[in-house]
C-alpha positions as CSV (number, residue, x, y, z in Angstrom):
1,M,0.0,0.0,0.0
2,L,2.9,2.4,0.8
3,L,4.5,1.6,-2.5
4,V,1.3,2.5,-4.3
5,A,1.0,5.7,-2.4
6,I,4.6,6.6,-3.2
7,G,4.0,6.0,-6.9
8,V,0.9,8.1,-6.9
9,L,2.6,11.0,-5.1
10,A,5.6,10.8,-7.4
11,Q,3.4,11.0,-10.4
12,Q,1.6,14.0,-9.0
13,W,4.9,15.6,-8.3
14,E,6.1,15.1,-11.9
15,L,2.8,16.6,-13.3
16,S,2.6,19.4,-10.8
17,P,3.3,22.9,-12.2
18,R,5.3,23.7,-9.1
19,S,7.6,20.8,-9.9
20,R,8.4,22.4,-13.2
21,G,8.3,26.0,-12.0
22,S,9.7,28.1,-9.3
23,A,8.9,25.8,-6.2
24,E,11.9,24.7,-4.4
25,P,12.6,20.9,-4.6
26,E,13.0,20.8,-0.8
27,V,9.5,22.2,-0.2
28,R,7.9,19.6,-2.5
29,M,9.9,16.8,-0.9
30,A,8.6,17.8,2.6
31,E,5.0,17.7,1.3
32,L,5.6,14.3,-0.2
33,Q,7.1,12.9,3.0
34,A,4.1,14.3,5.0
35,E,1.6,12.6,2.7
36,L,3.6,9.3,2.9
37,A,3.5,9.5,6.7
38,A,-0.2,10.0,6.7
39,E,-0.7,6.9,4.4
40,R,1.6,4.9,6.7
41,R,-0.5,5.8,9.7
42,R,-3.7,4.8,7.9
43,A,-2.1,1.5,6.9
44,D,-1.0,0.8,10.5
45,A,-4.5,1.6,11.7
46,L,-6.0,-0.8,9.2
47,A,-3.5,-3.5,10.2
48,Q,-4.3,-3.0,13.9
49,E,-8.0,-3.3,13.2
50,L,-7.5,-6.4,11.2
51,A,-5.4,-7.9,14.0
52,S,-8.1,-7.0,16.5
53,V,-10.8,-8.7,14.4
54,R,-8.6,-11.8,14.1
55,D,-8.0,-11.9,17.8
56,E,-11.7,-11.6,18.5
57,F,-12.5,-14.3,16.0
58,S,-9.9,-16.6,17.6
59,R,-11.3,-15.9,21.1
60,T,-14.8,-16.7,19.9
61,M,-13.7,-19.9,18.2
62,S,-11.8,-20.9,21.4
63,R,-15.0,-20.8,23.4
64,I,-16.6,-23.3,21.0
65,N,-15.6,-26.9,21.6
66,D,-16.0,-27.8,18.0
67,L,-13.5,-28.2,15.2
68,F,-14.0,-25.8,12.3
69,W,-12.1,-26.3,9.1
70,T,-11.8,-25.4,5.5
71,V,-10.1,-27.3,2.8
72,E,-9.4,-26.7,-0.9
73,I,-10.1,-29.4,-3.4
74,L,-7.3,-29.2,-6.0
75,P,-7.9,-30.2,-9.6
76,D,-5.8,-33.3,-9.2
77,G,-8.0,-34.5,-6.3
78,D,-5.6,-33.6,-3.6
79,I,-7.0,-31.9,-0.5
80,T,-5.2,-28.9,1.1
81,L,-6.1,-27.5,4.5
82,T,-6.6,-23.8,4.5
83,Y,-8.1,-23.2,7.9
84,L,-8.3,-25.2,11.1
85,S,-9.6,-23.8,14.5
86,A,-7.2,-24.4,17.3
87,N,-9.5,-25.4,20.1
88,A,-10.4,-29.0,19.3
89,S,-9.7,-30.9,22.6
90,G,-13.3,-32.0,22.8
91,V,-13.0,-33.6,19.4
92,V,-9.5,-35.0,19.0
93,G,-8.2,-34.9,22.6
94,K,-5.9,-31.9,22.3
95,D,-5.8,-28.5,20.7
96,V,-4.4,-28.3,17.2
97,Q,-2.7,-25.6,15.1
98,A,-3.5,-24.4,11.7
99,G,-0.6,-26.0,9.7
100,L,-1.7,-29.5,10.5
101,D,-1.6,-31.6,7.3
102,A,-4.9,-31.7,5.4
103,L,-7.6,-33.6,7.3
104,A,-4.9,-35.3,9.4
105,F,-7.2,-34.6,12.4
106,R,-9.7,-36.9,10.8
107,E,-8.0,-39.2,8.4
108,G,-5.2,-40.3,10.8
109,L,-7.6,-40.7,13.8
110,G,-10.5,-42.5,12.1
111,H,-11.8,-45.7,13.7
112,P,-11.3,-48.7,11.4
113,D,-15.0,-49.8,11.7
114,D,-16.1,-46.5,10.2
115,A,-13.8,-46.6,7.1
116,E,-16.7,-47.0,4.7
117,A,-18.6,-44.0,6.1
118,K,-15.5,-41.8,6.1
119,A,-14.7,-42.8,2.4
120,A,-18.3,-41.8,1.4
121,F,-17.9,-38.4,3.1
122,T,-14.5,-37.8,1.4
123,A,-15.9,-38.8,-2.0
124,A,-18.8,-36.3,-1.6
125,M,-16.3,-33.5,-0.8
126,L,-14.2,-34.3,-3.9
127,A,-17.4,-34.2,-6.0
128,G,-18.3,-30.7,-4.6
129,E,-21.4,-31.9,-2.8
130,A,-22.7,-31.2,0.7
131,A,-22.0,-34.1,3.0
132,E,-22.2,-35.3,6.6
133,V,-21.0,-38.3,8.5
134,E,-21.1,-39.8,12.0
135,E,-18.0,-41.7,12.8
136,R,-15.7,-42.5,15.7
137,L,-12.3,-40.8,16.1
138,V,-9.5,-42.2,18.2
139,G,-8.2,-39.1,19.8
140,Y,-4.6,-38.1,20.5
141,D,-5.4,-39.0,24.2
142,G,-6.5,-42.5,23.2
143,V,-10.2,-41.8,23.9
144,V,-12.7,-43.0,21.3
145,R,-15.2,-40.3,20.6
146,W,-18.3,-40.2,18.3
147,T,-18.2,-37.2,16.0
148,W,-20.5,-35.6,13.5
149,S,-18.8,-33.9,10.6
150,R,-20.8,-31.9,8.0
151,G,-20.0,-29.2,5.5
152,T,-20.8,-27.5,2.2
153,P,-18.8,-26.7,-0.9
154,R,-17.9,-23.1,-1.9
155,R,-16.4,-21.8,-5.1
156,E,-14.2,-18.8,-5.6
157,G,-13.7,-18.5,-9.3
158,D,-12.1,-21.7,-10.4
159,R,-11.2,-22.8,-6.9
160,L,-13.3,-25.2,-4.9
161,F,-13.4,-25.0,-1.1
162,F,-15.2,-27.1,1.4
163,D,-16.2,-25.5,4.8
164,G,-16.9,-27.9,7.6
165,V,-17.4,-28.4,11.3
166,T,-16.8,-31.5,13.4
167,T,-18.8,-31.9,16.7
168,N,-18.3,-34.4,19.6
169,I,-21.6,-36.3,19.9
170,S,-20.4,-39.0,22.2
171,E,-22.9,-38.0,24.9
172,R,-25.8,-38.5,22.5
173,H,-24.6,-41.9,21.5
174,E,-24.1,-42.9,25.2
175,L,-27.7,-41.7,25.9
176,A,-28.9,-43.7,23.0
177,A,-27.0,-46.8,24.2
178,Q,-28.4,-46.3,27.7
179,R,-31.9,-46.0,26.3
180,E,-31.5,-49.2,24.3
181,H,-30.2,-50.9,27.5
182,V,-33.3,-49.7,29.4
183,L,-35.6,-50.8,26.6
184,D,-33.9,-54.2,26.6
185,R,-34.5,-54.5,30.3
186,E,-38.1,-53.4,29.9
187,R,-38.6,-56.0,27.2
188,E,-37.1,-58.7,29.5
189,Q,-39.4,-57.6,32.3
190,V,-42.5,-57.6,30.0
191,A,-41.5,-61.1,28.9
192,M,-41.1,-62.1,32.6
193,L,-44.5,-60.7,33.4
194,E,-46.1,-62.5,30.5
195,E,-44.6,-65.7,31.7
196,M,-45.9,-65.0,35.2
197,H,-49.4,-64.4,33.8
198,R,-49.2,-67.7,31.9
199,S,-48.1,-69.5,35.0
200,H,-50.9,-67.8,36.9
201,D,-53.4,-68.9,34.4
202,D,-52.0,-72.4,34.3
203,F,-52.2,-72.6,38.1
204,I,-55.9,-71.4,38.0
205,A,-56.7,-74.0,35.4
206,L,-55.0,-76.7,37.4
207,A,-56.5,-75.7,40.7
208,G,-59.9,-75.3,39.2
209,H,-59.8,-78.8,37.8
210,E,-58.7,-80.2,41.1
211,L,-61.4,-78.4,43.0
212,R,-64.3,-78.9,40.5
213,T,-64.5,-82.7,41.0
214,P,-64.8,-82.8,44.8
215,L,-67.2,-79.8,44.7
216,T,-69.4,-81.6,42.2
217,V,-69.4,-84.7,44.4
218,V,-70.3,-82.6,47.5
219,Q,-73.0,-80.7,45.7
220,G,-74.5,-83.8,44.2
221,Y,-74.6,-85.7,47.5
222,A,-76.1,-82.7,49.3
223,E,-78.8,-82.2,46.7
224,H,-79.6,-85.9,46.8
225,L,-80.0,-85.9,50.5
226,L,-82.3,-82.9,50.3
227,D,-84.7,-85.0,48.3
228,D,-85.0,-87.4,51.2
229,P,-88.4,-86.8,52.8
230,T,-87.2,-88.1,56.1
231,M,-84.6,-85.4,56.5
232,G,-85.2,-83.3,59.6
233,R,-85.6,-79.5,59.5
234,E,-82.2,-78.7,61.1
235,Q,-80.4,-81.2,58.9
236,R,-82.1,-79.8,55.8
237,A,-81.1,-76.2,56.7
238,Q,-77.5,-77.3,57.1
239,L,-77.5,-79.2,53.8
240,E,-79.0,-76.1,52.0
241,I,-76.0,-74.1,53.4
242,V,-73.7,-76.8,52.0
243,V,-75.4,-76.6,48.6
244,R,-75.3,-72.8,48.4
245,R,-71.6,-72.7,49.4
246,A,-70.8,-75.4,46.8
247,R,-72.6,-73.5,44.1
248,S,-70.8,-70.3,45.1
249,M,-67.5,-72.1,44.9
250,S,-68.4,-73.6,41.5
251,D,-69.4,-70.1,40.3
252,L,-66.1,-68.7,41.5
253,I,-64.2,-71.5,39.6
254,D,-66.2,-70.7,36.5
255,D,-65.4,-67.0,36.8
256,L,-61.7,-67.8,37.2
257,F,-61.7,-70.0,34.1
258,D,-63.4,-67.3,32.1
259,L,-60.8,-64.7,33.1
260,A,-58.0,-67.1,32.3
261,K,-59.5,-67.7,28.8
262,L,-60.0,-63.9,28.3
263,N,-56.3,-63.3,29.1
264,A,-55.4,-65.5,26.1
265,P,-54.4,-63.7,22.8
266,L,-57.4,-62.3,20.9
267,G,-56.7,-64.7,18.0
268,T,-58.1,-67.5,20.2
269,V,-61.6,-65.9,20.2
270,A,-63.8,-67.9,17.8
271,F,-65.2,-65.0,15.8
272,A,-68.4,-65.6,13.9
273,P,-71.6,-63.7,13.1
274,V,-73.7,-63.3,16.3
275,D,-77.2,-61.8,16.6
276,L,-76.5,-59.7,19.7
277,D,-80.2,-58.9,20.2
278,R,-81.0,-62.6,20.5
279,V,-78.2,-63.3,22.9
280,V,-79.4,-60.5,25.1
281,E,-83.0,-61.7,25.0
282,E,-81.9,-65.3,25.9
283,A,-80.0,-63.9,28.9
284,V,-83.0,-61.9,30.1
285,L,-85.3,-64.9,29.8
286,A,-82.8,-67.0,31.8
287,H,-82.8,-64.4,34.6
288,R,-86.6,-63.7,34.7
289,R,-87.3,-66.4,37.3
290,Q,-84.6,-65.2,39.7
291,A,-85.8,-61.6,39.2
292,R,-89.4,-62.5,39.7
293,Q,-88.7,-64.2,43.0
294,R,-87.3,-60.9,44.3
295,G,-90.1,-58.8,42.8
296,I,-87.9,-57.3,40.0
297,T,-89.1,-56.9,36.5
298,F,-87.3,-56.6,33.2
299,T,-88.1,-54.0,30.5
300,T,-86.4,-55.0,27.3
301,T,-86.0,-53.1,24.0
302,T,-83.9,-54.5,21.2
303,E,-83.3,-54.1,17.5
304,P,-81.7,-56.7,15.2
305,L,-78.0,-56.1,15.3
306,Q,-75.3,-58.5,14.2
307,V,-71.7,-58.4,15.6
308,F,-68.8,-60.7,15.1
309,G,-67.5,-62.6,18.1
310,D,-67.7,-65.6,20.3
311,R,-71.3,-66.3,21.1
312,A,-70.7,-68.1,24.4
313,R,-68.5,-65.3,25.7
314,L,-70.9,-62.6,24.7
315,R,-73.7,-64.6,26.5
316,R,-71.4,-64.8,29.6
317,M,-70.9,-61.0,29.4
318,C,-74.7,-60.4,29.3
319,D,-75.2,-62.8,32.3
320,S,-72.6,-60.9,34.3
321,L,-74.3,-57.6,33.7
322,L,-77.8,-59.0,34.4
323,D,-76.6,-60.8,37.6
324,N,-75.2,-57.5,38.8
325,A,-78.4,-55.5,38.0
326,V,-80.7,-58.0,39.8
327,K,-78.4,-58.5,42.8
328,Y,-78.2,-54.8,43.6
329,S,-81.9,-53.9,42.8
330,A,-84.5,-53.6,45.6
331,S,-87.8,-55.5,45.5
332,G,-90.2,-53.8,43.1
333,G,-87.4,-52.4,41.0
334,V,-87.1,-52.4,37.2
335,V,-84.1,-53.5,35.2
336,T,-84.1,-51.8,31.7
337,V,-82.2,-53.6,29.0
338,T,-81.6,-51.9,25.6
339,V,-79.9,-53.0,22.4
340,R,-79.5,-50.3,19.8
341,G,-77.3,-49.2,16.9
342,E,-75.2,-46.1,16.8
343,E,-73.5,-45.7,13.4
344,D,-71.1,-48.6,13.2
345,T,-71.5,-49.6,16.8
346,A,-73.8,-51.9,18.7
347,V,-74.8,-50.6,22.1
348,L,-76.0,-52.8,25.0
349,E,-77.2,-50.8,28.0
350,V,-78.3,-52.3,31.3
351,A,-79.8,-49.9,33.8
352,D,-81.1,-50.8,37.3
353,Q,-82.9,-48.9,40.1
354,G,-80.6,-50.3,42.8
355,I,-78.1,-48.8,45.2
356,G,-75.9,-47.2,42.6
357,I,-72.1,-46.8,42.8
358,P,-70.2,-44.2,44.8
359,S,-69.1,-41.6,42.3
360,E,-65.4,-41.8,43.4
361,E,-65.4,-45.5,42.8
362,L,-66.8,-45.6,39.2
363,S,-63.4,-46.0,37.7
364,H,-62.7,-49.1,39.8
365,V,-65.8,-51.2,39.4
366,F,-64.3,-53.2,36.5
367,E,-61.2,-54.2,38.5
368,R,-60.8,-57.8,39.5
369,L,-62.1,-58.7,42.9
370,Y,-63.1,-55.1,43.5
371,R,-66.4,-54.5,45.3
372,A,-67.8,-51.0,46.0
373,T,-67.9,-49.9,49.6
374,N,-71.7,-49.9,49.7
375,T,-71.8,-53.6,48.8
376,T,-69.5,-55.1,51.5
377,D,-71.9,-55.3,54.4
378,G,-72.8,-58.9,53.8
379,R,-76.2,-58.3,52.1
380,Y,-74.7,-58.7,48.6
381,P,-72.7,-61.9,48.2
382,G,-70.4,-62.2,45.2
383,T,-66.8,-62.8,44.0
384,G,-66.1,-59.3,42.5
385,L,-65.2,-60.9,39.1
386,G,-68.4,-60.6,37.1
387,L,-67.9,-57.0,35.9
388,S,-64.2,-57.6,35.2
389,I,-65.3,-60.5,33.0
390,A,-67.8,-58.2,31.2
391,L,-65.0,-55.7,30.5
392,A,-62.5,-58.3,29.4
393,T,-65.1,-59.8,27.0
394,A,-66.0,-56.4,25.5
395,E,-62.3,-55.5,25.0
396,S,-61.5,-58.9,23.5
397,H,-64.1,-58.1,20.9
398,G,-62.7,-54.7,20.1
399,G,-65.2,-52.9,22.2
400,T,-65.6,-51.0,25.5
401,A,-67.5,-51.2,28.8
402,T,-68.3,-48.2,31.0
403,A,-70.2,-47.6,34.2
404,D,-72.2,-44.7,35.5
405,N,-75.0,-43.7,37.8
406,G,-78.5,-43.1,36.4
407,P,-80.2,-39.7,36.8
408,D,-82.8,-41.2,39.1
409,G,-80.5,-43.5,41.0
410,G,-79.2,-47.0,40.3
411,A,-76.3,-47.9,38.0
412,V,-76.1,-47.9,34.2
413,F,-73.6,-50.2,32.4
414,T,-72.9,-49.7,28.7
415,V,-71.1,-52.0,26.3
416,R,-70.2,-50.9,22.9
417,L,-69.1,-53.4,20.2
418,P,-68.1,-52.7,16.6
419,L,-70.4,-53.8,13.8
420,G,-67.5,-55.0,11.6
421,R,-65.8,-58.0,10.2
422,P,-63.7,-60.2,12.5
423,E,-60.4,-58.6,11.4
424,E,-61.8,-55.2,12.1
425,A,-63.0,-56.2,15.5
426,T,-59.6,-57.5,16.6
427,D,-57.5,-54.5,15.4
């Protein structure tokens, strides 16, 4: 810059009239030296400003624990490093200096298992394409780090440059590995729980079979003795207790069997077309005698609706809902049974005028062995499995079961089943 300034001043001096006239050479020389000094000061100021900017850039880069680099792709395919940030300990285990051979920070430290990924990244750079790669680098300190390098090409005239940044992503990979480890443990625990459920169901089946035979014998002998006209009143009362208890035990075993079956995969459900209205009407007819003995009447409204499912299980579901309604209804009450269609859904609703369900317990009534607090005073015998069987049946058919209290008292149970093909019901 100073040489240019000197040349310009010299040219001005040669062309100046004073240089050809009366002006003294010494005066002109002083003026020229003053102008040269001013140019020198401006050049020094620019140099200082440039140095300050470079220092600030270096300080900024030193606070970033990433490796920034720029390479030039030569026409013969060689790669020349043109810039490399110094602070790179988080990537390669120590700080590096600009002057390091091209890509030596990456090429010489690459993990052998990532050679293919590294080669693809280098090929993209040579082709002048944007690229990125995740690979492991074996640092100068011997530590293996996962890194993420990415960059974009840049042209300056006929020259091709590639600006890139390399980031340490070891923590992300460690978190991913920990997540996979946790998922593996969860999968193992799920498999263990499934095995425990299978063992539980096997135990129920075995225990049920072992108990059913003696219970059948006890119940049979007791009922046979009740037919003896010579039986005394006290003996008859005792035998009736035996028969009732045996029947209760038999019902409990049946409930446990049903739950074990419903725990099986949905594919085991024998899906076939079922007229839901007929199943419900049969269940109501079977419960009329029991209801009549307690002064309870049924009001039934149905419309022809066909669902796909297991007829025996659907009947068992209806029996559970009707048993529940009759059990908790007072004498003179009415149980309303409705079957209706809503778009692509069949709706079964059973409403009673009984004691209802405490509002804070509505979400628990379908849980196994759960009995509402207003039913545990001994007036309402039961196993606490009927409603859980109803819910399990509905869900195994792709439906739902809900409980609520009626506006005028009593409980309302609603089952919704899809009106679809079997594959749709089991999705």
